[in-house]
N, C-alpha and C positions, 0 to 999 in steps of 0.2 A: 504494500500500500504506500502510495506516495503522500506527500503533504497536500493538504487542501489548497486549492488555488483561489486566492481572493481577487476580486475585480481590481484590475490595475496593477497587480503585483509584478507582472512581467515587464512593465514599462515604468519603473520607478527611478530612472536616472535623473529626470528633471533637467536635462541639458538644454541650454538656451542656444539658439543660433542654428538649429537644424540638425539633421541626422549626421552630417559630416563630422561634427565634434565627437559625438558619441561613438561613431565608428572608429575614429582615430584613437580614442582612448582604449577601446577594446583591442585594437590591433597593435598598439604600442607605437613607439616613435618610428618615424620613417628613417630608413638607413641613409647615412650621409653619402653624397655623390662621391665617386672615386676621384682622387686628385688627378689633375690633368698631367699628361706626360711632360717631362722636363723639355725645355726648349734648348737645343744644342747651341753652344757658342764656342768660339776659339779664342785663345790668348797665346801670344808669342808667334814666332816664325814657324814655318813648316819644318818638320824633322826630316831633312834630306841630307844626302852625302854632299858635303861642301869641301872645297879644296883646303880651306883653313879650319883647323879645329884646335881645341884648347889643351889637348893632351892630358897631363896629370897636374894641371895648375891647381894649387890649393887656395883658391879664392872663390868668391861668389860671382857668378856670371849672370848679370841681370839682362834680360831680353826685353828691351823697350820698343821693339819693332811693331808690336800689335797689342796695345793695352786692351783690357777687357772693356767691352762696350755694354755689358749688362752684368747684373749681379747673379750669383748662383753658387753651385757647388761643383768643383772640378772633380770628376770621377775617373778620368783616364788621361794619361800623359804619354806622348810619343817622344822617343829619343833615338837619335841616330848614333850608335856607338862606333867609335873608331878603334877601340881597343876591346879585347875580349875580357869578360868578367868584371864589369863595372860594379864591384861589390861595396863600394863606399860612396855612392852617389845619393844626393838628397835633392829634392825639388821643393820649392817654396813659392808662395804667392806674396808679393811685396806691395806696399802702398807708399806713396810719396809723402814725406813729412815736411817738405819745403826744400827748395833748391835741388841739390843732387843727393839728398838724404832719404834713404828708404828703410822701412821697417817690415819685418816678416809678419804677415797676418796668420799664416798657417803653413805647415811643412810636413813632409813625410819622407821616409827612406824610400828611395827610388831605385834601389839596386835591382838590376835585371840580369840574371845569369845567362850565360850563353856567349856566343861569338859576336863578331862585328855585325853591323847592319841595323836596320830599323827595329826598335823594341817598343812594345806597348806595355805600360804599367797600368793595370786597372784595379778597381776596388778601393780607390781613394775617396776622401771626403775633405777636400781643401776648400775652405771658404774663400770666396772671391767677390769683390765689389767693383763697380764701374771705375775704370782708371788704373786698376791693379796691373802689375806685370809679373811674369813668371821668371824664376831664376833657378839655376842649378849650382851646387857646390859639392 
């Protein structure tokens, strides 16, 4: 035996504004829309075989050729290696603090095992703002 049904007991929500609100409440919150895919952008010069390279210079090489034109997260860096086993290479994103003074915003170890040639380092999360430049050391 079920419980006795009284008149009006099935519609006791007393929601104002139509059935849309009552339906939303019963169904729960609507799921958030998925984030849009990231917009790709480039910073620095193309990683190509150049006649001049820096060898084993122990200094930071700042590439001002193509500053960032939009803000985002750098997830992948290309490097053209002239020597095998660049195991002590770092990449950083730098911002100008005035004149020719630059400060590192974010950095990661960019060691790429293997021989000479084009290397891709992925899985990075380097913060980048408009006007930033990329550097290696």
